[in-house]
KEPA-309594 format. One record per residue (C-alpha): x, y, z; residue in three letters; residue number from 0. Coordinates in Angstrom, 1 decimal. Each point is the difference from the previous one (the first is absolute). Last residue first. Example, Ala and Ser with C-alpha at 12.3 -4.5 7.8 and 13.67 -1.06 7.14 Angstrom:
BEGIN
<node <13.7 -1.1 7.1> 'SER' 1>
<node <-1.4 -3.4 0.7> 'ALA' 0>
This chain:
BEGIN
<node <4.0 -6.0 12.3> 'THR' 429>
<node <0.3 -0.7 -3.9> 'GLN' 428>
<node <-2.4 2.7 -1.1> 'GLU' 427>
<node <1.7 2.5 2.0> 'PRO' 426>
<node <3.3 -0.7 -1.7> 'THR' 425>
<node <2.6 -2.5 1.6> 'ALA' 424>
<node <3.8 1.5 -0.4> 'ALA' 423>
<node <2.6 -2.2 -1.6> 'ARG' 422>
<node <3.4 -0.8 1.0> 'ALA' 421>
<node <2.4 -1.2 -2.7> 'GLY' 420>
<node <3.2 1.5 1.7> 'GLU' 419>
<node <-0.8 1.0 3.4> 'ALA' 418>
<node <-1.0 3.8 0.3> 'ILE' 417>
<node <2.2 2.2 2.0> 'THR' 416>
<node <2.7 -2.4 -0.2> 'PRO' 415>
<node <2.1 -1.0 3.4> 'PRO' 414>
<node <1.9 2.8 1.6> 'ALA' 413>
<node <3.7 -0.7 0.6> 'GLU' 412>
<node <1.4 2.6 -2.5> 'ASN' 411>
<node <-2.3 2.6 1.2> 'LEU' 410>
<node <0.7 -0.4 3.7> 'ARG' 409>
<node <3.7 0.0 -0.4> 'GLU' 408>
<node <-0.2 3.0 -2.2> 'ILE' 407>
<node <-2.4 2.2 1.5> 'ASP' 406>
<node <-2.0 1.2 -2.9> 'PHE' 405>
<node <-3.4 0.4 2.0> 'GLY' 404>
<node <0.1 3.9 -0.2> 'ALA' 403>
<node <0.3 0.1 4.0> 'ALA' 402>
<node <2.7 -2.1 -0.2> 'ALA' 401>
<node <2.0 1.7 -2.7> 'LYS' 400>
<node <-0.9 3.4 2.2> 'TYR' 399>
<node <1.4 -1.5 2.9> 'GLY' 398>
<node <3.1 -1.5 -1.6> 'ALA' 397>
<node <1.0 3.5 -1.4> 'MET' 396>
<node <-0.3 1.8 3.4> 'PHE' 395>
<node <2.2 -2.6 1.6> 'GLU' 394>
<node <2.6 0.3 -2.6> 'ALA' 393>
<node <0.3 3.6 0.3> 'ARG' 392>
<node <0.1 0.1 3.6> 'GLU' 391>
<node <2.8 -2.8 0.0> 'GLU' 390>
<node <1.9 2.0 -2.6> 'SER' 389>
<node <0.2 3.1 2.2> 'PRO' 388>
<node <-2.1 2.9 -1.4> 'ILE' 387>
<node <2.0 3.5 0.2> 'VAL' 386>
<node <3.4 -1.2 1.0> 'LYS' 385>
<node <-0.5 -3.1 -2.1> 'ASP' 384>
<node <-0.8 2.2 -2.8> 'ILE' 383>
<node <3.6 1.3 -0.4> 'ASP' 382>
<node <0.6 3.2 -2.3> 'ASP' 381>
<node <-3.5 1.3 0.5> 'PHE' 380>
<node <-2.4 2.1 -1.8> 'GLU' 379>
<node <-3.8 -0.4 0.2> 'GLY' 378>
<node <-0.7 2.8 2.8> 'GLY' 377>
<node <1.8 -1.7 2.7> 'CYS' 376>
<node <-2.1 -1.8 2.6> 'ARG' 375>
<node <-3.4 0.8 -1.3> 'GLU' 374>
<node <0.8 -0.5 -3.7> 'ASP' 373>
<node <1.8 -3.2 1.0> 'VAL' 372>
<node <-3.3 -1.4 2.0> 'LEU' 371>
<node <-2.5 0.9 -3.0> 'ASN' 370>
<node <2.3 -1.3 -2.4> 'LEU' 369>
<node <-0.3 -3.5 2.1> 'LEU' 368>
<node <-3.5 0.6 -0.2> 'GLY' 367>
<node <0.4 -0.6 -3.8> 'PHE' 366>
<node <-1.2 -3.9 0.7> 'PRO' 365>
<node <-3.5 1.2 1.1> 'GLY' 364>
<node <-0.1 3.7 -0.2> 'ALA' 363>
<node <-2.5 0.1 2.6> 'GLY' 362>
<node <-2.9 -0.3 -2.1> 'ARG' 361>
<node <1.5 -3.3 -1.0> 'ASN' 360>
<node <-0.5 -1.0 3.7> 'ARG' 359>
<node <-3.5 1.1 -0.1> 'LEU' 358>
<node <-0.6 -1.8 -2.9> 'ILE' 357>
<node <1.5 -3.1 1.2> 'LEU' 356>
<node <-1.8 -0.2 3.2> 'GLU' 355>
<node <-3.1 -0.2 -2.2> 'SER' 354>
<node <1.8 -3.1 -1.6> 'VAL' 353>
<node <0.1 -1.5 3.3> 'PRO' 352>
<node <-3.7 0.4 0.8> 'GLY' 351>
<node <-1.6 -0.5 -3.2> 'CYS' 350>
<node <2.2 -3.2 -1.0> 'LEU' 349>
<node <-1.1 -3.1 2.0> 'THR' 348>
<node <-3.6 0.9 1.1> 'GLU' 347>
<node <-1.1 1.6 -3.3> 'ASP' 346>
<node <1.3 -3.3 -1.8> 'TYR' 345>
<node <-1.9 -1.9 2.3> 'ALA' 344>
<node <-3.4 2.4 -0.2> 'ALA' 343>
<node <0.5 -0.5 -3.7> 'LEU' 342>
<node <-0.2 -3.9 -0.1> 'ALA' 341>
<node <-2.8 0.1 2.3> 'ASP' 340>
<node <-1.7 2.2 -2.4> 'ALA' 339>
<node <-0.2 -2.9 -2.7> 'ASN' 338>
<node <2.1 -1.9 -2.6> 'VAL' 337>
<node <1.1 -2.9 2.2> 'GLY' 336>
<node <1.6 0.3 3.3> 'ASN' 335>
<node <3.6 -1.4 -0.7> 'ALA' 334>
<node <0.3 0.5 -3.2> 'VAL' 333>
<node <-1.7 3.4 0.1> 'LEU' 332>
<node <2.4 0.9 2.7> 'LYS' 331>
<node <3.2 -1.1 -2.1> 'ALA' 330>
<node <-1.6 2.3 -2.9> 'GLY' 329>
<node <-0.4 3.0 2.7> 'LEU' 328>
<node <3.9 -0.4 0.9> 'VAL' 327>
<node <1.0 -0.2 -3.8> 'ARG' 326>
<node <-1.7 3.4 -1.0> 'ALA' 325>
<node <1.2 1.6 3.3> 'ASP' 324>
<node <3.3 -1.1 -0.9> 'VAL' 323>
<node <-0.2 1.4 -3.5> 'ILE' 322>
<node <-1.4 3.8 1.3> 'ALA' 321>
<node <2.7 -0.1 2.7> 'GLN' 320>
<node <2.7 -0.2 -2.5> 'SER' 319>
<node <-1.5 2.9 -1.9> 'ALA' 318>
<node <-0.1 2.2 2.9> 'GLY' 317>
<node <3.5 -1.4 1.2> 'ASN' 316>
<node <2.7 2.6 -0.8> 'SER' 315>
<node <0.3 1.1 3.4> 'GLY' 314>
<node <-0.3 3.3 -0.6> 'THR' 313>
<node <-2.9 -0.1 -2.5> 'PRO' 312>
<node <-2.5 1.8 2.7> 'TYR' 311>
<node <-3.1 -2.5 0.4> 'MET' 310>
<node <-3.0 -0.6 -1.5> 'ALA' 309>
<node <-1.6 -3.1 2.3> 'HIS' 308>
<node <-3.2 -1.7 -0.8> 'ALA' 307>
<node <-1.1 1.9 -3.5> 'ALA' 306>
<node <4.1 0.1 -0.7> 'ASP' 305>
<node <0.1 -3.8 -0.1> 'GLY' 304>
<node <-2.9 -2.1 1.2> 'MET' 303>
<node <-3.5 0.8 1.3> 'LEU' 302>
<node <-3.0 -2.7 1.1> 'CYS' 301>
<node <-3.5 -0.8 -1.2> 'VAL' 300>
<node <-2.2 -2.7 1.1> 'SER' 299>
<node <-1.1 1.3 3.2> 'GLY' 298>
<node <2.3 3.3 0.6> 'ASN' 297>
<node <3.9 -0.5 0.2> 'HIS' 296>
<node <2.7 2.1 0.2> 'TRP' 295>
<node <-0.5 0.9 3.7> 'THR' 294>
<node <0.9 2.6 2.3> 'PRO' 293>
<node <1.6 2.6 -2.3> 'ILE' 292>
<node <3.5 1.2 -0.4> 'PRO' 291>
<node <0.2 3.8 -1.0> 'ASP' 290>
<node <0.7 0.5 -4.0> 'ARG' 289>
<node <3.1 0.7 -1.7> 'ASP' 288>
<node <1.9 2.6 -1.9> 'ILE' 287>
<node <2.9 1.2 -1.5> 'MET' 286>
<node <-1.2 2.7 -2.5> 'PRO' 285>
<node <0.8 -0.6 -3.5> 'ASN' 284>
<node <2.0 1.4 -3.1> 'GLU' 283>
<node <0.8 -1.9 -3.1> 'TYR' 282>
<node <3.0 0.3 -2.0> 'ILE' 281>
<node <1.0 -2.1 -3.3> 'VAL' 280>
<node <3.3 -0.3 -2.0> 'ASP' 279>
<node <2.1 1.6 2.6> 'ALA' 278>
<node <3.4 1.4 -1.1> 'ARG' 277>
<node <-0.2 3.0 2.0> 'ARG' 276>
<node <-0.5 -2.0 3.2> 'LEU' 275>
<node <3.1 -1.8 -0.3> 'LEU' 274>
<node <1.9 3.0 -0.8> 'ASP' 273>
<node <-1.1 1.6 3.0> 'ALA' 272>
<node <0.7 -3.1 2.5> 'VAL' 271>
<node <3.6 -0.1 -1.3> 'ASP' 270>
<node <1.0 -3.7 1.1> 'LEU' 269>
<node <3.4 -1.5 1.2> 'TRP' 268>
<node <1.9 3.1 0.6> 'GLU' 267>
<node <-2.5 1.9 1.3> 'TYR' 266>
<node <-2.3 2.7 -1.1> 'GLN' 265>
<node <-3.2 1.0 1.9> 'TRP' 264>
<node <0.4 3.7 -1.0> 'ASP' 263>
<node <-3.1 0.2 -2.0> 'GLU' 262>
<node <-2.4 -2.2 2.4> 'PHE' 261>
<node <-2.8 2.6 1.0> 'TYR' 260>
<node <0.4 2.0 -3.1> 'HIS' 259>
<node <-1.1 -2.9 -2.1> 'ILE' 258>
<node <-3.6 -0.1 1.4> 'PHE' 257>
<node <-2.5 1.5 -2.0> 'ASP' 256>
<node <2.4 1.0 -2.7> 'ALA' 255>
<node <0.2 -3.7 -1.2> 'LEU' 254>
<node <-3.8 0.2 -1.0> 'GLU' 253>
<node <-2.6 -2.7 1.5> 'ALA' 252>
<node <-2.5 -2.2 -1.2> 'PRO' 251>
<node <-2.7 -0.7 2.4> 'LYS' 250>
<node <0.0 -2.9 2.6> 'PHE' 249>
<node <-2.8 1.2 2.4> 'TRP' 248>
<node <0.1 3.8 -0.1> 'GLY' 247>
<node <2.2 2.0 2.3> 'SER' 246>
<node <-1.0 3.4 2.0> 'ASN' 245>
<node <2.9 1.6 1.8> 'ARG' 244>
<node <-0.3 2.9 2.5> 'ASP' 243>
<node <-2.8 -2.2 1.8> 'GLU' 242>
<node <2.9 -2.4 0.4> 'PRO' 241>
<node <1.8 2.7 2.4> 'LYS' 240>
<node <3.5 -1.5 1.1> 'ASP' 239>
<node <0.5 -1.5 -3.2> 'PHE' 238>
<node <1.6 -3.4 -0.6> 'THR' 237>
<node <1.9 -0.7 -2.9> 'VAL' 236>
<node <0.5 -3.1 -2.3> 'GLU' 235>
<node <1.7 -0.8 -3.0> 'ALA' 234>
<node <-0.7 -3.5 -1.1> 'ILE' 233>
<node <2.1 -2.0 -2.5> 'TRP' 232>
<node <-0.2 -3.1 -2.1> 'ASN' 231>
<node <3.0 -0.6 -2.2> 'ILE' 230>
<node <-0.5 -1.8 -3.6> 'LEU' 229>
<node <3.6 -1.4 -0.3> 'ALA' 228>
<node <2.9 0.8 -2.1> 'LEU' 227>
<node <3.1 -2.2 -0.5> 'GLY' 226>
<node <0.1 0.8 -3.7> 'GLU' 225>
<node <-0.9 -3.5 -1.2> 'GLU' 224>
<node <-3.0 0.6 2.4> 'ASP' 223>
<node <-0.2 -0.2 4.1> 'PRO' 222>
<node <-2.6 -2.3 1.3> 'GLN' 221>
<node <-3.1 2.2 1.1> 'SER' 220>
<node <-1.8 1.6 3.0> 'ILE' 219>
<node <3.3 1.8 1.2> 'PRO' 218>
<node <-0.4 1.5 3.4> 'TYR' 217>
<node <0.1 3.9 1.5> 'ILE' 216>
<node <-1.9 1.7 2.9> 'VAL' 215>
<node <0.7 3.5 0.4> 'MET' 214>
<node <-0.3 2.1 3.3> 'ARG' 213>
<node <-1.5 3.2 1.6> 'GLN' 212>
<node <-1.7 0.1 3.6> 'ARG' 211>
<node <1.1 -3.8 1.1> 'HIS' 210>
<node <3.8 1.2 -1.3> 'THR' 209>
<node <2.1 -0.7 -2.7> 'GLY' 208>
<node <0.3 -3.3 -2.2> 'LEU' 207>
<node <-1.9 -3.5 -0.2> 'GLY' 206>
<node <1.6 -2.2 -2.5> 'ILE' 205>
<node <-1.4 -3.5 -0.8> 'PHE' 204>
<node <3.1 -1.5 -1.5> 'SER' 203>
<node <0.3 -2.5 -3.2> 'SER' 202>
<node <3.1 1.2 -2.2> 'GLY' 201>
<node <2.1 -0.9 3.6> 'THR' 200>
<node <0.6 3.8 0.3> 'ARG' 199>
<node <-1.5 1.7 -2.8> 'ILE' 198>
<node <-2.3 -0.6 -2.9> 'PRO' 197>
<node <1.0 1.7 -3.5> 'LYS' 196>
<node <-2.9 2.4 -1.4> 'ALA' 195>
<node <-3.2 -0.2 -1.7> 'ARG' 194>
<node <-2.4 2.0 1.9> 'THR' 193>
<node <-3.5 -0.6 2.2> 'THR' 192>
<node <-2.1 2.2 1.7> 'GLY' 191>
<node <-1.7 1.0 3.2> 'ARG' 190>
<node <-0.5 3.2 1.8> 'TRP' 189>
<node <-1.2 -0.6 3.5> 'MET' 188>
<node <-2.0 2.8 2.3> 'ILE' 187>
<node <0.5 -0.3 3.7> 'ALA' 186>
<node <-2.5 2.0 2.1> 'GLY' 185>
<node <-1.5 -2.4 2.4> 'GLY' 184>
<node <-3.1 -1.5 -2.3> 'TRP' 183>
<node <-2.8 -2.0 1.4> 'HIS' 182>
<node <-2.8 -1.0 -2.2> 'ILE' 181>
<node <-3.1 1.2 1.8> 'PRO' 180>
<node <-1.3 -1.5 3.2> 'PRO' 179>
<node <-2.4 -3.1 0.0> 'GLN' 178>
<node <-3.5 0.5 0.4> 'ASP' 177>
<node <-1.4 -1.9 -3.0> 'PRO' 176>
<node <2.1 -3.1 1.1> 'HIS' 175>
<node <-1.2 -3.0 -1.9> 'MET' 174>
<node <-1.6 2.4 -2.5> 'GLN' 173>
<node <3.2 1.9 -0.5> 'SER' 172>
<node <1.9 -3.4 0.2> 'ARG' 171>
<node <-2.1 -1.3 -3.4> 'VAL' 170>
<node <0.3 3.5 -1.6> 'ALA' 169>
<node <4.2 -0.3 0.5> 'SER' 168>
<node <1.8 3.2 -0.3> 'HIS' 167>
<node <3.4 -1.7 0.9> 'ILE' 166>
<node <-0.6 -2.7 -2.1> 'GLY' 165>
<node <-2.9 -2.4 -1.6> 'ASP' 164>
<node <1.0 -3.2 1.3> 'ALA' 163>
<node <-3.2 -0.4 1.8> 'GLY' 162>
<node <-0.7 -3.7 0.0> 'ILE' 161>
<node <-3.7 -1.1 -0.4> 'LEU' 160>
<node <-1.2 -3.3 0.9> 'LEU' 159>
<node <-2.5 -2.8 -1.3> 'ALA' 158>
<node <-1.1 1.9 -3.0> 'GLY' 157>
<node <-2.6 2.4 -1.5> 'ALA' 156>
<node <0.6 2.8 -2.5> 'GLU' 155>
<node <-1.8 3.2 -0.3> 'SER' 154>
<node <-0.4 2.4 -3.0> 'SER' 153>
<node <0.3 3.8 -0.7> 'LYS' 152>
<node <0.3 2.0 -3.0> 'GLU' 151>
<node <2.0 3.2 0.9> 'GLY' 150>
<node <2.2 0.7 -3.1> 'SER' 149>
<node <3.1 -1.3 2.2> 'ALA' 148>
<node <-1.8 -2.8 0.7> 'SER' 147>
<node <-1.6 -1.2 3.4> 'GLU' 146>
<node <-0.2 -3.2 2.0> 'ILE' 145>
<node <-1.9 -0.7 3.0> 'HIS' 144>
<node <1.3 -3.3 2.0> 'ALA' 143>
<node <-2.6 -2.4 1.5> 'THR' 142>
<node <1.3 -2.3 2.5> 'VAL' 141>
<node <-0.8 -3.3 1.0> 'THR' 140>
<node <-0.9 -1.5 3.3> 'GLY' 139>
<node <-3.9 -0.8 -0.3> 'ASP' 138>
<node <-1.0 3.1 1.4> 'PRO' 137>
<node <1.9 2.2 -2.6> 'ASN' 136>
<node <2.8 2.3 1.1> 'ASN' 135>
<node <-0.2 2.9 -2.2> 'VAL' 134>
<node <2.9 2.1 -2.1> 'TYR' 133>
<node <1.3 2.9 -1.0> 'GLY' 132>
<node <1.8 1.9 -3.0> 'THR' 131>
<node <1.7 -2.8 -1.6> 'VAL' 130>
<node <1.2 1.7 -3.3> 'ALA' 129>
<node <-0.3 -1.7 -3.4> 'ALA' 128>
<node <1.7 1.4 -3.0> 'ASP' 127>
<node <2.1 -3.0 -0.2> 'THR' 126>
<node <-1.0 -3.6 0.6> 'ARG' 125>
<node <2.8 -2.5 1.0> 'VAL' 124>
<node <-1.1 -3.6 -0.3> 'CYS' 123>
<node <-1.3 -0.1 -3.2> 'GLU' 122>
<node <3.4 -0.3 -1.6> 'GLU' 121>
<node <0.4 -3.3 1.4> 'GLY' 120>
<node <1.1 -1.6 3.2> 'ALA' 119>
<node <3.6 -1.2 -0.4> 'ARG' 118>
<node <1.2 2.1 -2.8> 'GLU' 117>
<node <-2.0 3.1 1.0> 'ARG' 116>
<node <1.3 -0.3 3.8> 'LEU' 115>
<node <3.6 -0.6 -1.7> 'LYS' 114>
<node <-0.4 3.3 -2.1> 'ASP' 113>
<node <-1.3 1.9 3.0> 'LEU' 112>
<node <2.8 -1.1 1.9> 'MET' 111>
<node <2.7 1.2 -2.3> 'LEU' 110>
<node <-2.1 2.9 -0.6> 'PHE' 109>
<node <0.2 1.1 3.7> 'GLN' 108>
<node <3.7 -0.8 0.2> 'LEU' 107>
<node <0.5 2.5 -3.2> 'GLN' 106>
<node <-2.1 2.7 1.5> 'GLY' 105>
<node <2.2 0.0 3.2> 'ARG' 104>
<node <3.2 -0.2 -1.5> 'HIS' 103>
<node <2.0 -2.2 2.3> 'VAL' 102>
<node <2.5 -0.1 3.0> 'ALA' 101>
<node <0.1 -3.6 0.9> 'TYR' 100>
<node <1.0 -1.9 3.1> 'GLN' 99>
<node <1.3 -3.2 -0.2> 'PRO' 98>
<node <-1.4 -3.4 1.7> 'TRP' 97>
<node <1.8 -2.5 2.4> 'ARG' 96>
<node <1.0 3.0 1.9> 'TYR' 95>
<node <3.7 0.3 1.3> 'GLY' 94>
<node <0.7 3.5 -0.6> 'ALA' 93>
<node <1.5 -0.3 -3.5> 'GLU' 92>
<node <-3.2 -2.1 -0.9> 'LEU' 91>
<node <-1.9 3.3 0.5> 'GLY' 90>
<node <1.7 2.9 1.5> 'ARG' 89>
<node <3.4 0.9 1.3> 'PRO' 88>
<node <0.3 2.8 2.7> 'GLU' 87>
<node <1.2 3.5 0.1> 'SER' 86>
<node <-0.2 2.4 2.6> 'TYR' 85>
<node <0.7 3.6 0.6> 'ILE' 84>
<node <2.8 0.4 -3.1> 'ASP' 83>
<node <1.5 3.1 -0.5> 'ASN' 82>
<node <-1.0 2.5 -3.3> 'GLY' 81>
<node <-0.2 3.4 2.2> 'ASN' 80>
<node <-3.7 0.0 0.4> 'LEU' 79>
<node <0.0 -3.5 1.3> 'GLY' 78>
<node <-0.2 -3.5 -1.8> 'VAL' 77>
<node <-2.6 -3.1 1.0> 'LEU' 76>
<node <0.5 -2.8 -2.2> 'ALA' 75>
<node <-2.1 -3.3 -0.7> 'TRP' 74>
<node <2.1 -2.5 -2.3> 'GLU' 73>
<node <-0.2 -2.8 -2.5> 'LYS' 72>
<node <-3.4 0.4 -1.4> 'ALA' 71>
<node <-1.1 -2.3 -3.3> 'PRO' 70>
<node <-1.2 1.9 -2.8> 'VAL' 69>
<node <-2.9 0.7 -1.6> 'GLY' 68>
<node <-2.8 -0.8 -2.6> 'VAL' 67>
<node <1.7 -2.6 -1.9> 'SER' 66>
<node <1.9 -1.2 3.2> 'ASP' 65>
<node <-3.2 -1.2 1.0> 'LEU' 64>
<node <-0.9 -2.0 -2.6> 'GLU' 63>
<node <3.4 -1.3 0.0> 'ASP' 62>
<node <-0.5 -1.1 3.8> 'ARG' 61>
<node <-3.2 -1.9 -0.8> 'THR' 60>
<node <-3.5 1.0 0.8> 'PHE' 59>
<node <-1.9 -3.3 1.3> 'GLY' 58>
<node <-2.1 1.6 2.7> 'LEU' 57>
<node <2.7 -1.7 2.3> 'GLU' 56>
<node <2.2 2.4 -1.6> 'LEU' 55>
<node <-2.1 3.3 0.4> 'LEU' 54>
<node <-0.4 -1.5 3.8> 'GLU' 53>
<node <3.6 -0.1 0.8> 'ARG' 52>
<node <0.4 3.3 -1.8> 'VAL' 51>
<node <-2.3 1.4 2.4> 'ALA' 50>
<node <2.2 -1.1 3.1> 'ASN' 49>
<node <3.1 0.8 -1.7> 'PRO' 48>
<node <-1.2 3.9 -0.5> 'GLN' 47>
<node <-1.2 1.6 -3.1> 'ILE' 46>
<node <1.5 3.2 -0.7> 'ASN' 45>
<node <-2.2 3.0 -1.8> 'ILE' 44>
<node <1.2 2.0 -3.3> 'GLY' 43>
<node <-1.8 2.0 -2.3> 'VAL' 42>
<node <-3.7 0.2 -0.8> 'GLY' 41>
<node <-2.4 -1.3 -2.7> 'LEU' 40>
<node <-0.3 -2.9 -2.1> 'PRO' 39>
<node <-3.1 0.8 -1.8> 'ARG' 38>
<node <-3.4 -1.6 0.7> 'LEU' 37>
<node <-3.1 1.5 -2.4> 'GLU' 36>
<node <-3.3 1.0 1.3> 'LYS' 35>
<node <1.1 0.8 3.6> 'VAL' 34>
<node <-2.3 -1.5 3.0> 'ALA' 33>
<node <1.3 -3.3 0.2> 'GLU' 32>
<node <-2.5 -2.8 1.0> 'PHE' 31>
<node <1.7 -3.4 0.4> 'VAL' 30>
<node <-1.7 -3.5 -0.4> 'VAL' 29>
<node <0.4 -3.2 2.0> 'CYS' 28>
<node <-0.5 -3.5 0.2> 'PRO' 27>
<node <1.7 -2.0 2.8> 'VAL' 26>
<node <2.4 -2.8 -0.8> 'GLY' 25>
<node <2.5 0.6 2.1> 'ILE' 24>
<node <2.7 1.3 -2.4> 'ARG' 23>
<node <-2.8 2.2 -1.8> 'GLU' 22>
<node <-0.7 1.7 3.6> 'LEU' 21>
<node <3.7 0.5 0.1> 'THR' 20>
<node <0.5 1.6 -3.5> 'LEU' 19>
<node <-3.1 2.3 1.1> 'ALA' 18>
<node <1.0 1.2 3.2> 'MET' 17>
<node <3.7 0.6 -1.6> 'ALA' 16>
<node <-2.0 2.1 -2.9> 'LEU' 15>
<node <-2.0 2.0 2.7> 'GLY' 14>
<node <3.3 0.6 2.1> 'GLY' 13>
<node <1.9 1.2 -3.2> 'ILE' 12>
<node <-2.6 2.0 -1.3> 'GLY' 11>
<node <-3.3 -1.1 -1.6> 'ALA' 10>
<node <-2.4 1.3 2.2> 'GLY' 9>
<node <-3.1 -1.1 2.1> 'ALA' 8>
<node <-0.3 -3.7 0.0> 'ILE' 7>
<node <-3.0 -2.3 -0.4> 'LEU' 6>
<node <0.2 -3.7 1.1> 'VAL' 5>
<node <-2.1 -2.4 -1.8> 'ARG' 4>
<node <-2.6 -2.3 1.6> 'GLN' 3>
<node <-2.7 2.5 -1.4> 'GLU' 2>
<node <0.1 -1.1 -3.4> 'ILE' 1>
<node <-0.7 -3.5 0.9> 'MET' 0>
């Protein structure tokens, strides 16, 4: 019966990971996407080892992931005068059983979309179909309200509705109508890509500057014949009076809007202004999140990804957490069947811990070390050990990794989230 399908709002990375998981565990689904035509938009993101593990268990190959990004080797923080604050290996180099990937967001999304259509058919994703609301039905099913860009309205019934419709989620708005507005702390990010030679290890994630003004730089492709890779960069400035600096949501930007903040950032190993001037594309968007909510679950409806836990990108784990959400929810469906009990179990497992992560990222996440350096020496130093002892730096980072779910020993020893070959019982089978 058509009502046995799971309905998914949103064809971003989280929604596609959910659909691929459902296909894997034998649950029919359909994804509703608001835009008329999906395009590989965005710039660079990081996929942490805990999420790469899940992608590999979904049947993606290392070669496929290499086609949209590059395995990360190092994570480093650097002070204003170019001296190292902290660095550590990442992914396989750090001892994880799975790599960490720096990827182009849009290319990863389309890799997942192609895989889903190959496995479940073209009709599994419907575009120009925004989920605008829902009704929990007395029989335990759910009806989703759908609207096209032209205003045409329809409805679809299913066993469950999963809201993966992002930070502006209509599903979340109905579930929590009194939620506070989107939170912005005053930081603006200008994001872009430039073809340039990778620095340090050749695959390093570098945070440079202070917590009030910094650059984030990392490659998202393998070097070409000339040794040039696509370098993703983020130029970030926090304003003392946020009300004096308005910003749209992910809009094209001009170099002149922000180059003056970084004009004199020149080091032997990097000329920041030159990197910015040679950009292929530039976008501007505010660093925003949403306050945690007490539950992601309402009857036969639940939230995942940014709809559940939009967070500052300071920990590079927004997309990773969306993938993990999908897999944990899939495991609960296997254990409980395709019903509201599974959604409640998923909510109980993740809502509390991830809500804490939202607040930790709002407090600068792993970039919190930059805050400490700025407080103690203004961002410039000769010997970092005299500013923050190595033990304090290591303890800070270990705490963050444990909270974010990618502690090395815990992750390496964890069993698969979903056992190979596991299947979920649909409502008509239970």
